[in-house]
N, C-alpha and C positions, 0 to 999 in steps of 0.2 A: 433417661440415659445414664448409665453409670459412670465412675469416674474414669474407667479404664477407656471405655469408648470415647469419652469426651477427650481424654489427652491423646487418643490416636487421630481424631478430627481435627485437633489444634496442630499436630505435628504435621499432618497431610496437608493442610492449608500453608504452613510456613514452608514446606517443602516446594509447592506449587508457586508459591510468588517469590521464593528465592532463587528459582532456576535462570531467571530473566536478567542476569546481573549485565550482560553488555546493553540493553536497551538503555539509551539515552532520551529518546522521544517516540512516541507510538501513539498516533491519534487517526481516527476515522472521522468521516464526515458523510451523512447520508445523501444520496442522489435521488430519492423517490423511488417510483416505482419504474422508471425509464431514466437514462442519463442523455440528458440533450445535447446534441453535438456542439451547441455554443455556450455550453454549461461548463466553465472553468471552477474546479474544486482546488482552494489556495489553503495553505499551511504558513503560518508565521513560527518560524524555527525558534528554539530557545537559544539563549548564550551559550557558545559552546567552547570549550578549551582550544585555544589557538594553537596548543602545541600538540595535541592529539590528533589521529587519523581516525575517521569513522567510515562504515560501509552504510548505503543509503538502498531504500527499498521502497517500491510501491507496493501497497497493500490492496487486494480486491477481494470483496465479498460478492459472490453472484450465486445466483440459483438456476434451477431446472428451466427457467425461461431464457437463459442465455443459449442461443440457437447458433452460434459461430465456433470455428475450431481455434479461432486465435483472437487476439486483441491488440490494437494499435493505440498506442498514446503518445500525445506530444507533453513532454515534461519540461518545466521552464525552471531553473535555479536562477533567482535574483539575489543579486549581491548589495550589500549597503549601499556601494558605490553605483547603484542601478545598472552595471553591467549585468547581462542574461545571457546564461548559457542554455541554448536548446538543444532537446535531444528528441528524436522521433524514434520509437521504441516499439518492437513486437513481440509479444509472449504468445507461449501455447497454451490454450485453456483447456483442450478435451483430449481424452485418449484417441487412438485410432478409430474404436468402437462409437465414440461420441459422448462417454461418461466424463463427466467432468473431472478434471484435475483439481487438487487443493486439499486441504484438512477439513474435515467436519463429519459429523455422523447423519446429518440430516440431508436434506437437498440444498442446504445453505453449504457453500464452499468457501475456504478462506484460502486466498493464494498469496505468499509473500514472494515477490517478483524482484529480483536484483536489479538496480539502477546503475550505482556507482560503488567503487572501492577506493579505500583509503584517500578519501576527500579531506581535505583540511579546509578550517574554516576561520582564516587569519585575518579579516576584516573586524572591526569593531561597528556593532551595529546590527541591525535586523536582516536575515536572510528570509526569505520566502522561495517557497515551492508553489508553483501552477502546473495543475494537471488537467488535461482535456482528452476526450476520446476522440480517436479520427479514424474509425473503423468504415469500410467501404464494402458494399457485395459486389462480389465479382463481376466484371462486365460492367459495371456503372461507376460513373463519374463522381456524383453527388454523395457524399457521406451519409452514413445512417443517421439519420434525423433524432430519432428515439432508439437509444440502445437499450433493449429490455432484458432483463435477468442482472444487471449491475445493480446491487442495491447499495453497497458502501464504497468509499474510496478512502483509503489511508496512506498514511507517510510514517516510516519507520527509519529512525537513526540507531545505530550499534557502534559503541565503542570497539577499536580494534584492542584494547588492553582488558 
């Protein structure tokens, strides 16, 4: 590789990695081949500036084995004082024709799903996030025991500044 191509490659890498200035925390955890309904994915959040506001997102990586049009999640935000805020969330995961929503060039799609806006973390100590799937098939009371097609669950925090 000549010097010109090397310089272009270095500049391209710098550009790609510097574009995500809002990111404060971004982590994924694998759920294996299927996300069990009793499996809770947890994240310990870093210490955050108590004077800033943050936007929060749940990230989902899924593939063509995902056979539902939506996804229900129960997300718990545990504060250092042990107070827990629990939300039940629904997200659209496919287009009307059944093709997966999200970013990606292969059969794996990445979905950045909005969770909370302008959240403050004003207590000292560790905040934790717990995420579990709560999907049910139409007409059935029992939840989907093993949710196939979801490969990874992530959590992302972006600074408002």
